[in-house]
Legacy VTK file of the C-alpha trace (Angstrom):
# vtk DataFile Version 3.0
C-alpha trace
ASCII
DATASET POLYDATA
POINTS 264 float
72.581 129.356 -12.568
74.323 132.675 -11.902
71.221 133.955 -10.084
71.155 130.823 -7.906
74.826 131.343 -6.987
74.156 134.960 -6.087
71.255 133.950 -3.862
73.392 131.280 -2.220
76.228 133.735 -1.567
73.788 136.275 -0.160
72.373 133.643 2.167
75.883 132.703 3.317
76.718 136.339 4.040
73.458 136.778 5.939
74.218 133.662 7.977
77.731 134.937 8.702
76.526 138.292 9.949
73.862 136.625 12.093
76.467 134.372 13.694
78.986 137.200 14.057
76.494 139.672 15.505
77.271 140.797 19.031
75.258 138.793 21.525
75.723 140.944 24.598
75.310 144.556 25.659
77.510 146.833 27.739
76.905 149.936 29.797
79.198 152.105 31.922
78.947 152.022 35.717
79.601 155.302 37.515
81.854 157.935 35.986
84.637 157.049 33.562
87.929 156.927 35.408
86.341 156.561 38.852
88.519 153.515 39.587
91.783 154.943 38.274
94.680 153.719 40.394
93.103 150.332 41.150
95.869 147.768 41.512
93.695 144.730 42.256
90.019 143.919 41.861
87.603 141.133 42.784
83.874 140.625 43.265
82.271 139.209 46.405
78.633 139.021 47.511
77.490 141.110 44.560
79.888 144.026 45.115
83.167 145.113 43.566
86.240 145.344 45.797
89.420 147.112 44.765
92.750 147.962 46.352
94.103 151.320 45.205
97.496 152.982 45.179
96.799 154.460 48.632
96.448 150.953 50.092
92.710 151.285 50.701
90.241 148.439 50.243
87.200 149.960 48.510
83.715 148.492 48.116
81.742 149.674 45.070
78.038 149.205 44.377
77.739 147.522 40.996
74.463 149.238 40.236
75.322 152.844 41.044
79.099 152.874 41.218
79.015 154.370 44.738
82.274 153.747 46.607
83.195 153.394 50.248
86.249 152.221 52.193
85.686 148.814 53.834
87.862 149.637 56.871
90.868 151.709 57.865
93.299 148.819 57.433
96.317 149.396 55.167
96.428 147.002 52.179
99.481 148.536 50.530
101.508 145.365 51.164
98.967 143.115 49.433
100.028 141.496 46.164
96.888 139.439 45.482
93.164 139.910 46.122
90.585 137.109 45.845
86.860 137.192 46.530
84.566 134.261 47.131
81.932 132.940 49.489
81.529 135.395 52.355
85.104 136.648 52.515
87.898 138.467 50.757
91.449 137.127 50.864
94.680 139.053 50.453
98.208 137.750 50.080
100.940 139.945 51.528
104.462 140.502 50.205
105.851 138.434 53.089
103.674 135.435 52.125
101.083 135.877 54.877
97.435 135.220 54.031
94.696 137.426 55.468
90.905 137.183 55.478
88.678 140.267 55.438
84.968 140.121 56.154
83.559 142.502 53.519
80.599 143.695 55.586
82.246 144.272 58.965
85.747 145.016 57.705
87.239 142.554 60.213
90.779 141.643 59.118
92.674 138.613 60.448
95.578 136.363 59.515
95.047 132.762 58.414
97.530 130.129 59.487
101.164 131.040 60.077
102.801 134.207 58.805
104.714 133.602 55.577
103.233 130.171 54.824
101.951 131.270 51.391
105.151 132.923 50.166
105.273 130.665 47.075
101.589 131.067 46.143
100.952 132.411 42.636
97.262 131.637 41.999
94.197 130.947 44.150
90.405 130.735 44.082
88.031 130.608 47.111
85.431 127.829 47.028
82.844 127.102 49.771
85.042 127.360 52.848
88.294 126.477 51.080
90.971 128.359 49.239
92.495 126.357 46.398
95.957 127.643 45.537
98.857 126.859 43.221
102.484 127.276 44.296
105.479 128.058 42.093
106.484 124.395 41.926
103.038 123.463 40.564
101.575 121.959 43.741
97.839 122.414 44.338
96.752 123.093 47.933
93.356 123.232 49.631
93.239 125.543 52.663
90.421 125.566 55.213
89.581 129.277 55.484
88.286 128.866 59.037
91.389 127.222 60.477
94.172 128.021 58.030
95.077 124.325 57.805
96.025 123.104 54.343
96.770 119.895 52.435
98.444 119.175 49.105
96.324 117.566 46.384
97.701 115.276 43.701
101.046 115.786 42.003
102.845 119.085 41.293
101.475 119.204 37.747
100.522 122.865 37.483
103.743 124.864 37.366
103.465 127.971 35.198
99.684 127.969 35.046
98.304 131.418 34.226
94.868 131.389 35.877
92.540 129.291 38.037
88.718 129.263 38.185
86.012 127.114 39.763
82.568 125.954 38.726
80.434 122.849 39.104
82.679 121.206 41.684
85.787 121.375 39.510
88.738 123.698 39.147
89.761 124.969 35.711
93.359 125.985 35.048
94.809 127.761 32.029
98.201 126.222 31.311
101.358 127.818 29.955
100.612 126.547 26.449
97.134 128.106 26.424
95.367 124.822 27.173
92.513 124.421 29.670
92.517 121.692 32.321
89.675 120.405 34.488
90.989 119.540 37.954
89.277 117.542 40.699
88.810 119.458 43.942
88.970 116.140 45.790
92.325 114.711 44.724
93.963 117.057 42.196
93.618 114.650 39.271
93.069 116.403 35.950
92.182 116.091 32.290
92.548 118.432 29.348
89.432 120.288 28.163
90.922 122.599 25.522
94.135 121.819 23.613
97.286 123.983 23.559
96.968 127.425 21.916
93.229 127.625 22.646
93.628 130.417 25.211
96.985 131.863 24.196
95.422 135.235 23.376
93.279 135.400 26.510
94.111 138.404 28.706
91.324 137.964 31.274
88.620 135.425 32.066
85.780 134.749 34.494
83.267 132.015 35.238
79.549 132.800 35.109
76.624 130.363 35.241
78.931 127.395 34.767
80.595 128.846 31.660
84.062 130.276 31.123
84.192 133.697 29.463
87.508 134.773 27.974
88.532 138.230 26.736
91.066 138.102 23.896
93.729 140.753 23.382
91.824 142.142 20.373
88.711 142.669 22.535
86.858 139.540 21.419
84.671 137.990 24.133
84.379 134.196 23.894
82.192 131.782 25.848
83.357 128.221 26.526
81.011 125.519 27.760
82.853 123.520 30.405
83.720 120.730 30.571
82.491 120.199 26.984
84.874 122.826 25.601
82.394 124.189 23.036
83.408 127.673 21.843
81.113 130.595 20.964
82.366 134.006 19.817
80.091 136.661 21.346
81.468 139.910 19.937
83.999 142.621 20.768
84.516 145.001 23.681
86.528 148.225 23.775
89.007 148.454 26.657
92.360 149.802 27.736
94.790 147.156 28.972
95.309 145.748 31.508
91.842 144.622 32.547
89.993 142.727 35.256
87.080 140.561 34.091
84.780 139.495 36.941
81.383 137.870 37.472
78.659 138.929 39.892
75.065 137.738 39.877
74.113 137.075 36.237
76.468 139.617 34.684
80.113 140.178 33.884
82.008 143.323 34.807
85.105 144.713 33.164
87.432 147.188 34.876
90.207 148.507 32.661
93.396 150.546 33.023
91.559 153.826 32.445
89.679 153.229 35.694
86.378 152.741 33.876
83.915 150.012 34.805
81.555 148.313 32.347
78.613 146.012 32.980
78.257 143.197 30.424
74.759 141.715 30.079
74.629 138.418 28.198
LINES 1 265
264 0 1 2 3 4 5 6 7 8 9 10 11 12 13 14 15 16 17 18 19 20 21 22 23 24 25 26 27 28 29 30 31 32 33 34 35 36 37 38 39 40 41 42 43 44 45 46 47 48 49 50 51 52 53 54 55 56 57 58 59 60 61 62 63 64 65 66 67 68 69 70 71 72 73 74 75 76 77 78 79 80 81 82 83 84 85 86 87 88 89 90 91 92 93 94 95 96 97 98 99 100 101 102 103 104 105 106 107 108 109 110 111 112 113 114 115 116 117 118 119 120 121 122 123 124 125 126 127 128 129 130 131 132 133 134 135 136 137 138 139 140 141 142 143 144 145 146 147 148 149 150 151 152 153 154 155 156 157 158 159 160 161 162 163 164 165 166 167 168 169 170 171 172 173 174 175 176 177 178 179 180 181 182 183 184 185 186 187 188 189 190 191 192 193 194 195 196 197 198 199 200 201 202 203 204 205 206 207 208 209 210 211 212 213 214 215 216 217 218 219 220 221 222 223 224 225 226 227 228 229 230 231 232 233 234 235 236 237 238 239 240 241 242 243 244 245 246 247 248 249 250 251 252 253 254 255 256 257 258 259 260 261 262 263
């Protein structure tokens, strides 16, 4: 009987270590510290874009780490950077929204100057920019005209992050819950209950799944909208971090200015 218990316990330990084993690999891109001084970061069209302390918008090759300025425009007044579709979007301190074409470097204002002064979160999606204002209102802005409309009720005040996949928006709420929001009318339902994402410090969507980095370095995958959780392993980093998706991989840029590729 004792031998059977020992075998059972050994099997349980083996199962635990199999489940807990890291299910991804990482490798450094470029030289450690090459992106020191990056204030904002986003991916677009398979490249990394950063705004540094000098106010430059830099494009980096995600294979080699090679860097080059996109244009000679000054981005030192930008407070947000978003990448999606064929364009980059920056929000200025005065609330003006600008679009930058990443290949040509063309930089132009969208809509009226100052119209986005209350914007706190946004995500570009197929010709639209979905944004959340301080009062919790969700807006959809046509990135070609700058025209915008409010969607649904102002239900999203205090939300910490917004993502998009599969025709839906996903918002992390103040209580650490996850909401699925309709891009058509702003209606929503809860996917993960409160406290689920309280320890999340960065997240990104890849292949229809939400990947969250916890403050202890744990990388977690959530199936959305099912909400199924899988712990993938741990990553070393120096806070704060940017977690971004490009192609079939994740990329992590941390406060040391080092960039890691995460293959799943």
